[in-house]
Each structure stands twice: as C-alpha cells, then as structure tokens.
C-alpha positions as CSV (number, residue, x, y, z in Angstrom):
1,M,79.3,79.2,98.9
2,L,81.1,82.5,98.8
3,R,84.4,82.2,100.4
4,L,87.7,84.1,100.5
5,S,90.9,82.2,99.9
6,K,93.4,81.7,102.7
7,K,95.7,84.0,100.8
8,A,93.1,86.8,100.9
9,D,92.6,86.2,104.6
10,Y,96.3,86.5,105.2
11,A,96.4,89.7,103.0
12,L,93.7,91.3,105.1
13,M,95.4,90.3,108.3
14,A,98.7,91.8,107.1
15,M,97.1,95.0,105.8
16,T,95.2,95.6,109.0
17,H,98.3,94.9,111.1
18,L,100.3,97.4,109.0
19,A,97.4,99.9,109.3
20,L,97.7,99.8,113.1
21,Q,101.5,100.4,113.0
22,G,101.3,103.8,111.4
23,H,102.5,104.9,108.0
24,A,106.1,105.5,108.9
25,V,106.7,102.0,110.2
26,A,107.9,99.3,107.8
27,L,107.6,95.7,109.0
28,S,109.3,92.6,107.5
29,T,107.4,89.6,106.2
30,R,108.8,87.6,109.1
31,E,107.6,90.0,111.8
32,I,104.1,89.9,110.4
33,A,104.1,86.2,109.8
34,E,105.3,85.5,113.4
35,Q,102.5,87.7,114.8
36,Y,99.8,85.6,113.2
37,D,101.5,82.2,112.8
38,I,101.4,82.4,109.0
39,P,104.0,80.5,106.9
40,V,106.7,83.1,106.0
41,E,107.0,81.9,102.4
42,L,103.3,82.1,101.7
43,L,103.0,85.5,103.3
44,A,106.0,86.7,101.3
45,K,104.1,85.9,98.0
46,V,100.9,87.6,99.3
47,L,102.8,90.8,100.3
48,Q,104.6,90.9,97.0
49,R,101.3,90.6,95.1
50,L,99.9,93.4,97.2
51,A,103.0,95.5,96.4
52,R,102.6,94.8,92.7
53,Q,99.0,96.0,92.9
54,G,100.1,99.3,94.6
55,L,98.5,98.6,98.0
56,L,101.9,98.1,99.8
57,A,105.2,99.8,99.4
58,S,108.4,97.9,100.1
59,H,111.9,99.0,101.2
60,Q,115.1,97.0,101.0
61,G,117.8,96.9,103.7
62,T,118.2,96.3,107.4
63,R,115.3,98.6,108.3
64,G,113.3,97.5,105.2
65,G,110.0,95.9,105.0
66,Y,106.5,96.8,104.0
67,H,104.1,99.6,104.8
68,L,100.8,100.7,103.3
69,A,101.1,102.6,100.0
70,R,98.1,104.8,100.9
71,E,96.2,105.7,104.1
72,A,94.3,102.7,105.5
73,A,91.1,104.6,105.3
74,T,91.4,104.8,101.5
75,I,92.1,101.1,100.8
76,S,88.9,99.1,100.6
77,V,88.5,95.4,101.6
78,A,87.4,94.8,98.0
79,E,90.8,96.1,96.6
80,V,92.7,93.7,98.9
81,I,90.6,90.7,98.1
82,Q,90.7,91.4,94.3
83,A,94.4,91.9,94.4
84,I,94.8,88.4,95.7
85,D,91.8,86.4,94.4
86,G,90.8,88.3,91.3
87,P,87.3,89.5,90.6
88,V,84.5,88.7,93.0
89,L,82.2,86.2,91.4
90,V,79.0,84.4,92.5
91,T,78.4,82.4,89.3
92,A,80.6,80.8,86.7
93,C,79.0,82.6,83.8
94,S,80.5,85.8,82.7
95,E,79.0,89.2,81.6
96,E,81.5,89.3,78.7
97,L,81.1,85.7,77.4
98,D,77.8,84.3,76.2
99,D,79.2,80.9,75.1
100,C,77.1,79.0,77.7
101,E,74.3,77.0,76.1
102,Q,72.0,78.2,78.8
103,Y,72.8,81.9,78.3
104,S,69.7,82.9,76.4
105,K,67.4,80.8,78.6
106,C,68.9,81.5,82.0
107,R,66.6,83.3,84.5
108,V,69.0,83.4,87.4
109,R,72.1,84.9,85.8
110,D,71.0,88.6,86.0
111,P,69.7,88.4,89.6
112,L,73.0,86.7,90.6
113,W,75.0,89.5,88.9
114,R,73.0,92.1,90.9
115,I,73.7,90.2,94.1
116,K,77.4,90.2,93.2
117,E,77.3,93.9,92.7
118,R,75.7,94.4,96.1
119,I,78.4,92.2,97.7
120,L,81.1,94.1,95.9
121,A,79.6,97.4,97.0
122,A,79.7,96.3,100.6
123,L,83.3,95.2,100.4
124,E,84.2,98.5,98.7
125,A,82.5,100.5,101.5
126,Y,84.6,98.8,104.2
127,S,88.2,100.1,104.5
128,V,91.3,98.4,105.9
129,L,91.1,100.9,108.7
130,D,87.6,99.9,109.5
131,V,88.7,96.3,109.8
132,A,91.9,97.2,111.8
133,T,90.1,99.3,114.4
134,D,87.6,96.4,115.0
135,M,90.5,94.3,116.3
136,K,90.5,93.7,120.1
137,P,93.7,91.8,121.2
138,E,96.3,94.3,122.4
139,S,99.1,91.8,121.7
140,V,98.5,92.5,118.0
141,L,99.4,96.2,118.6
142,P,103.0,96.2,119.7
143,L,103.9,99.7,118.5
144,T,100.7,101.6,119.0
145,S,97.2,101.0,120.0
146,A,94.3,101.5,117.6
147,K,92.8,104.1,120.0
148,A,95.9,106.2,120.1
149,L,96.2,105.9,116.3
150,L,92.7,107.1,115.8
151,T,93.1,109.9,118.4
152,S,96.3,111.2,116.9
153,N,95.1,111.1,113.3
154,K,91.6,112.3,114.2
155,T,90.2,109.7,111.7
156,V,86.5,109.6,111.2
157,L,85.1,106.2,110.1
158,R,82.8,106.7,107.1
159,P,82.2,104.5,104.1
160,I,84.9,105.0,101.5
161,A,82.5,106.4,99.0
162,E,82.0,109.4,101.4
163,R,85.7,110.1,101.9
C-alpha cells in the first residue's frame, strides 16, 4: 500500500498553513503545532528538515519562526513529501541496483516503475497552494482567508509544469 508517513502529513499541514498566512508572516513551531494538535517536538524536527531542504526559511528571535522559502505555487507536494520521506517508491527493487536474484526474470518491475513515475508526476503537478486553497475551515486561517490571499495576489491555479 502506498502511504505517506505521519511526518510527511505534518509537513504538508504546516506548509499549507504557512502558505495561507502570506509570505511576510513567520510563525513559530508552537503556533503551528497548536493549530493542528501536533506534538511540538515532532513538528520542530519536520520543520527543520524542510528548512534544510530549502522549502522553508527560519528566523531567530522574538518575532522569529518559519515562512515559505518560495511562493507556495512553486512548491510541489512531491518536493515536500520527498524532503521528509525520501524518494517515492512502489517496489523494493531499485533502478540502480540489479542485485536481486529475480531482476533478469521479473516481469512486473518495469510496469511498477512506470506507475511510480505517474504517481510522482501527479504529486509534482499539485502545489502547496493548490492544497492550501482546498482547505475549508476558517479557524485554520487566523491571519487571512484563502479567498483574500488569492484575490490580492491574483494567483491562477495551474499545474506547476505550466508555471
């Protein structure tokens, strides 16, 4: 079964939350964790990893915290997932290693790799902004609403490949 880790779920939740706050707003780990009832220590590790991967920027100090390193429309869901969970895989065999005793006889490996490429393409086509603007609860938007954010930035939702 294909499944994201809990850390990847938390990463997407944090990224979409930050996307809705606007680029100038930095939020602390605690503020984000409290919004979604995520353990602060776990979210801190997730946000640090996202920052190391260049998806978030962090600022120290009393007004410090995290904000998106780029516009939300340019950050794909695939980037977020891979920053936390590593490469998307659907099979244990690798394109680089042929040390499996079934490698030369396997008839499912290549079709599974093509399926993986389609899944990855779908995740790459969906941006953090696409996920963020699909959110409905207004309590998640304390500083601005998604509608106001879209209206003020005149963002057009298109697949990332077209941006």
